[in-house]
N, C-alpha and C positions, 0 to 999 in steps of 0.2 A: 797585595790585596787592596781593592778599592776602599777609599776612606768614605764612610757613610756620612761623615759630617763635613763634606767638602764645602768650603766657603767661597765667597766671591774672589778673595785674594788668591786662593788656590787655582781658580779657573782663569786668572789673568787680570792684571791691573785694569781698572776702569770699567769692568763688566758690571752691568746692572740687571737685576731681575725685574721684569715687568709683567710676569705672568705668561708671556708668550702669546703669539698670534695663532690663528687657526692654521696658517701655513707652517709655523714651527711645530705644532702638534702633529700635523700631517707628516712632516719630515721625520718625526720620532718613529713613525710606523715603518720606516724604510720601504717606501712605496715600490721601488724597483725590485727589491727582493720579494715583496708581497705579490707583485704581478706574476712572477714565475711560480710562486707557491699556489696561487689561485689556479693558474693554468694547469699545473700538474695534478692538483686536486680534482679539477674538472675532468681531466683525462681518466683518472681512476674511477670517478663517478659514472662517466659515460661507458667505460669499458666493462664495468661490472655487470654480471648477469642479473636479470630481473628488471623490475620497473620501480620508479619512484615518482611521487607526485611532484610536479614542477615547483610548487611552493616549498615543499620539503627540500628539494634539490637546491633551490636558491638559498634557503636558510642554512643548509650545510655548507655551501660555498661561502656565504657571508661569515659564518662562524670560523671557517678555516682562515679567511682573510683577516678577521679581527684578531684571531689567535696569533697569526703571524705578525701582525702589527704590534700586539702586546709584547711578543718576544723581542721585537726590535726596540721598543721603548725601554724595556727592562735591561736589555743589553747596553743601551746608551746611558742609562742611569749608572750601571755598575762600572762601565768602562770610561766614565767621564775623565778620570785622571790621565789615562794614557791617550784617549782621543784628543785631548788638548795639545799633546806633544807630537802628534802625527800629522803630516801634511794632508793625507787623504781624508782625515776625519776632524781636523781642527775647526772646521766651519759648522759642525753640527750644533744644534740648538743649545745643548747643555754646556759644552766647552765655551761657546760664545757668550754664555750668560743670559741667553734669551729665555731659557726655561730653567727653573731651579731643580736640582737633583731630586728633591723630595716630591716635586710635582710630576716629574717623569716617572718616578717609582709608583706614585698613586695612580697615575693615568694607566700605566702598563698593567698594574695589578688588577685594577678594575676591569679593564678590557679582557684580561686573561680569565678571571673568574666568570665574567658575563658570557664569554664565548663558550666556555665549557658547559655552563649550566644550561644555556639555551640549546646547545647541541644535544645535551642529554634529554631535555624535556621535549624538544620538538622533532628530533631526528631519532637517535637511539643512543644508549649508553656505551656501546662498544666504540662508536665513533667519538663520543665525548671522552672516553678513557684514553684513546689514542691521541686526541688533541691535547689533553692534559699532559700526557707523557711527552709530547713534542715540546710544549712550552717549558715544562720542568727540565727536560734534558738540555735544551738550549741554554737555559739560565743557569741551572745548578751544576750540570756536568761539563758543558762546554765553556760558558762564559766565566763562571766562578772558579772552575778547577782546571780543566785541560788547557785552556788557552794560554795560561801563564806558567804552566808547569812542564809541558812535554811537547816535543816537536811532532808528536802524533796527534796533536790537538785537532787538526783538520780531518784526519783519517777517522778517528772515533767520533768526533763532534759532528761530522757530516751526516750522522744518522738523523739529527734533528731536522735537517732540510729534506730528508728522504721520505718522511712519513706522510706528507699530504696526499699522494695517490692512494695510500693505504686507508687514510681517513675517508676519502671520497668513495672508495670501494666499500668500506664498512658502512657508510651512510645508506647505501643501497641494500647490501646483503646482511648487515648486522654481524659480520664475521670477518676474520682474516684468513686468506687462502694463499696458496703457492703463487697464484697469478698476481695478487696484490704485492706479495713479497718480491716478485721479479721486478715490478716497477720501482719498489723501494731500492733494490740492489742497483738498478741502473743509475739512479741519482746518487746513491752511496758511493759507487765507484767513480762517478763523474766528478765528485767534489774535490778529491785530492789533486788531480791534474789541473782542474779549473783554478783552485785557490793557490796552488804552488806556482802556477804561471804568474799570478798576481804578485805573490811573495818574492819572486825572482827580481822583478823590477821595483819592488817596494821594500827590499830587504833592509835598507838603511833606516827606514821608518820603524820597522819592527825591532831592529837592534837598538835603536835609540831609547825605546821604552821597555826593553828587556823581555819582549814576547819571544819565546823560543821557536819561532817558525823554522822550518827545515833548512832554508838557505842560511839562516843565522847560525844554527847549531852544527849542521853537517856540511855546509858549504854548497855552492851553486852547482858544482859538478855532480855531487850525490843527488841533489834535487832534480837535476835534469834527467838522471838515470831513473829516479823514482817516478817522474812524470811519464816517461816512456813505458815503464812496467805497468803502471796503473792504466795507461791508455790502452794497452793490449787487453788487459782484463776487462775494461769498460766495453770495448768493442765486442768481445766474446759474450759478455753478459747481455748486451743489447739485443741479441737474438732470442733471449729467453721467452719473451711474449709470444713469438711465433712458434717456438718449440712447445710451449704449453697450450697452444691451440686457441689463443684469443686475439691474435694479430694475423694479418694477411700478407700476401705477397708484396704489396706496396710498402708495407712496413719493413719487410725483409730487405727489399732493394734499397730503401732509404737508409736503413741501418748499415748496409754494406758500403754504399757510396759515401755517405757522410762519415762513416767510421774510417774509411781509407784516408779521407782528408784530415781527420783528427790525428791519425797515426803519422801522416806525412809532416804535419806541423809539430808534433811531439818529437819526431826524429830530427827535424831541423834544430830544435832546441838541444837535443841530446848531442848532436854532432858538434855543437859549439861553434868555433870559428872566431871571427872578429868580435871582440868584446863590446865594441861600440854598437854593433848591430844586435847584440844579445837581447837587450831590452825590447827592441822592436819585434823580435821573434816571440818573446814571451807575451807581449801585448797582443800579437796576432792570435796566438793560441787561446788566450783568455777571452778575447772577443768572439772567436769562432766557437768556443765551447758553449757559450750561451745560445748561439744560433743552433748548434748541434742538438742540444737538449730540447729546444723549442721544436725543431723539425721532427724528432722522434715522436714526441707526444702529439704534435699537430697531425701527423699522418695517422696515428692511432685513433685520434678523434675523427678525422676525415673518413676513415674506413667505416667507422660505426655510423656516421651521418649519412654516407652514401649507401651503406648496406652491403659493402664488400664482404664476402665470406672469408673467415679466417682459414689459415692453412692448418688442416688437422690430420691429413693422411700420412705425412712423412714421419711423424713421431708417435702415431697411434699404436 
């Protein structure tokens, strides 16, 4: 468990706290993760039936962005001890001593509370409740509990990253529906193969700090099998928006073609082969998985922007 009284010595000899720069605080927000959260939240907002005032829509997206940033800051506060020992995270502001853990905690907590309150007052309380659930799930369920206790951390914890389209949908409709749940499920099923691909070539990092990622606990062969299984489930689930009648033919074609590429990359990992090339295969799937999710939600947005009719007759 993370030590709440982490000292400069704990974070590395010679580190000095100077309050941090604006760039350091921006890094706490995990901007790359935030950009994907904003994009999927926007897709949920645009795909939802009904209308919403542009100012309210902007406010909803801003709250989603700030809430995602708050989650990132709180995660970096709690994980400062293991971040300092992992090559991928050692240069983050808290392990480097550029921001004090208490400052990261205060920054994240303030943003979290502010984003939820503003969402409730200016948008609606259903969206605010979902945003609060997202932040709380990521901090308390994933970061504080699952991440360090079970190899299913990514499977269950992935729910936190899957809520943004539901929040965007609720911002317009004030409710949760099967359509918004289908968008949630796409991201939920996408998360395991996405992060397990990363864990395959970063397994030494996770083993060093005692985080029970699947490759560390079950081995790389089992991880490769699970990646393939979840990839099949993901591709099947990706057709749900079309089946539910709020996505069109362009979305279906994109889901099919991009899904085939996803499965091909997952099968390459499953097939194994030269161990020296294994990391390259995992990196290829990890990189493509980001593009895959972007493509699905981008086409959903484009269909609404262009005014293409959704497919409704096949499953009506």
